[in-house]
C-alpha positions in Angstrom: 12.8 -23.4 56.6 10.5 -24.0 53.7 12.0 -25.1 50.4 12.4 -22.4 47.7 12.4 -22.7 44.0 14.9 -20.9 41.8 13.6 -19.6 38.5 16.3 -18.7 35.9 15.8 -16.4 32.9 18.0 -15.6 30.0 17.3 -12.2 28.7 18.6 -11.1 25.3 20.4 -7.8 24.6 18.7 -7.5 21.1 15.3 -6.3 20.0 12.8 -8.5 18.1 13.1 -8.8 14.4 9.9 -7.7 12.7 9.1 -8.9 9.1 6.3 -7.2 7.2 5.7 -5.8 3.7 6.2 -2.1 3.7 3.3 -1.4 1.3 -0.1 -3.1 1.6 -3.1 -2.6 -0.7 -6.5 -2.3 0.8 -8.3 -5.6 0.7 -5.2 -7.8 0.6 -4.4 -10.3 3.3 -0.8 -10.2 4.6 1.2 -11.7 7.4 3.6 -10.2 9.9 6.3 -12.2 11.7 8.2 -11.2 14.9 11.1 -13.2 16.2 13.4 -12.9 19.2 16.4 -15.1 19.9 18.2 -15.8 23.2 15.2 -16.1 25.6 14.9 -18.6 28.3 12.3 -20.0 29.0 10.9 -19.0 25.6 7.6 -20.8 26.4 6.9 -18.1 29.1 7.2 -15.1 26.9 4.1 -12.9 26.4 3.7 -11.5 22.9 1.6 -8.6 21.7 1.4 -7.7 18.0 -0.6 -4.6 16.9 -1.4 -2.6 13.8 -1.8 0.9 15.2 -4.2 0.5 18.2 -5.7 -2.8 16.8 -4.3 -5.9 18.4 -3.6 -8.6 15.9 -4.5 -12.2 16.6 -1.2 -14.0 16.6 0.1 -17.6 16.8 3.2 -17.9 19.0 5.7 -20.7 18.7 8.8 -21.4 20.7 11.8 -23.5 19.6 14.7 -23.8 22.1 15.5 -20.2 23.0 13.7 -18.5 20.1 10.2 -17.3 20.0 8.2 -16.4 16.8 4.9 -14.7 16.6 2.9 -14.7 13.4 -0.3 -12.8 12.6 -2.4 -12.5 9.5 -4.6 -9.5 8.8 -6.5 -7.8 6.0 -5.8 -4.2 5.2 -9.1 -2.1 5.3 -10.0 1.2 3.8 -10.2 2.7 7.3 -6.5 2.0 7.8 -5.4 3.7 4.6 -2.3 5.8 5.0 0.7 5.6 7.3 0.5 2.9 10.0 2.8 1.3 12.5 3.2 -2.3 13.3 4.4 -3.0 16.9 5.7 -6.2 18.3 6.2 -6.4 22.1 7.6 -9.4 23.9 7.8 -9.6 27.7 9.6 -12.1 30.0 10.2 -11.7 33.7 8.9 -8.1 33.7 11.4 -7.1 31.0 10.1 -6.0 27.6 11.5 -5.8 24.1 9.8 -3.9 21.3 10.2 -3.5 17.6 8.3 -1.0 15.4 7.9 -0.9 11.6 6.2 1.8 9.6 4.0 0.6 6.7 1.7 2.3 4.2 -1.8 1.0 3.4 -3.1 2.3 0.0 -6.0 1.8 -2.3 -5.6 1.5 -6.0 -8.6 2.2 -8.3 -8.5 1.9 -12.0 -7.8 2.3 -14.7 -11.1 2.9 -16.5 -11.3 3.3 -20.2 -14.4 5.0 -21.6 -15.5 5.7 -25.2 -18.2 8.3 -25.6 -19.6 6.3 -28.5 -18.5 2.7 -28.6 -20.4 2.2 -31.9 -20.4 5.4 -34.0 -21.4 6.3 -37.5 -18.6 7.5 -39.7 -17.8 11.1 -39.1 -19.0 11.2 -35.5 -16.7 12.7 -32.9 -15.7 10.1 -30.3 -14.0 11.1 -27.0 -11.7 8.5 -25.5 -11.0 8.9 -21.8 -8.7 7.1 -19.4 -9.2 7.7 -15.6 -8.4 6.2 -12.2 -8.6 7.1 -8.6 -7.0 9.9 -6.7 -3.1 10.1 -6.8 -3.1 7.7 -9.8 -1.1 8.7 -12.9 -2.9 7.4 -16.1 -1.6 7.1 -19.6 -3.8 6.7 -22.7 -2.0 5.3 -25.8 1.3 6.6 -24.4 -0.1 10.1 -23.6 0.2 10.8 -19.9 -2.4 12.8 -17.9 -1.3 16.3 -16.9 -1.1 15.3 -13.2 -1.9 12.3 -10.9 -5.6 12.0 -10.2 -6.5 13.7 -13.5 -7.9 11.9 -16.6 -6.4 12.0 -20.0 -8.6 12.1 -23.1 -8.5 12.8 -26.8 -11.1 13.2 -29.5 -11.2 11.6 -32.9 -13.5 11.4 -35.8 -14.9 7.9 -36.4 -13.6 6.7 -39.8 -13.2 3.4 -41.5 -9.5 3.3 -40.5 -10.5 3.7 -36.8 -12.9 0.7 -37.0 -11.9 -1.9 -34.3 -9.1 0.3 -33.0 -7.8 -0.8 -29.7 -7.0 1.8 -27.0 -4.6 1.2 -24.1 -5.2 2.8 -20.7 -2.7 2.2 -18.0 -2.4 3.4 -14.4 0.5 3.8 -12.0 0.3 4.7 -8.3 3.3 6.0 -6.4 3.1 5.1 -2.8 5.3 6.9 -0.3 7.6 8.1 -3.1 8.0 4.7 -4.6 
């Protein structure tokens, strides 16, 4: 009879460990790591990393019986909102999968406006602090009535107001945090 070759596999009982930041700002570059221990031969594992339905270009390294896949991506405005990262590893027609929910957000602001940056004494000047949607702004300690709304106040330009500095700050709560 013809010689036959035995191929042996070690298949782990665990799922991959996925490491990614939970909140990602649009325009930022971030990395995702996916690791699985107890595979043999690790060099034959097929790995698929994806953000939603977009496959991520990953680098795969094996060391002894551990495989690690790393991908780098940039969050885009089209991906804003809830997304899912998926890591799938396959060896000998057996697959292991890990999923992680992330939130991609955009943060605009704050913007501080003076209706009259240089005003004659006695002139009414409106000071406004605003930012993007869902952003809570505060102007000199005064919060806006609700996220996404500006806060403003009016003052009369006087000698005591000359060179006054105004502070406009913005806070964005993402997914309740």
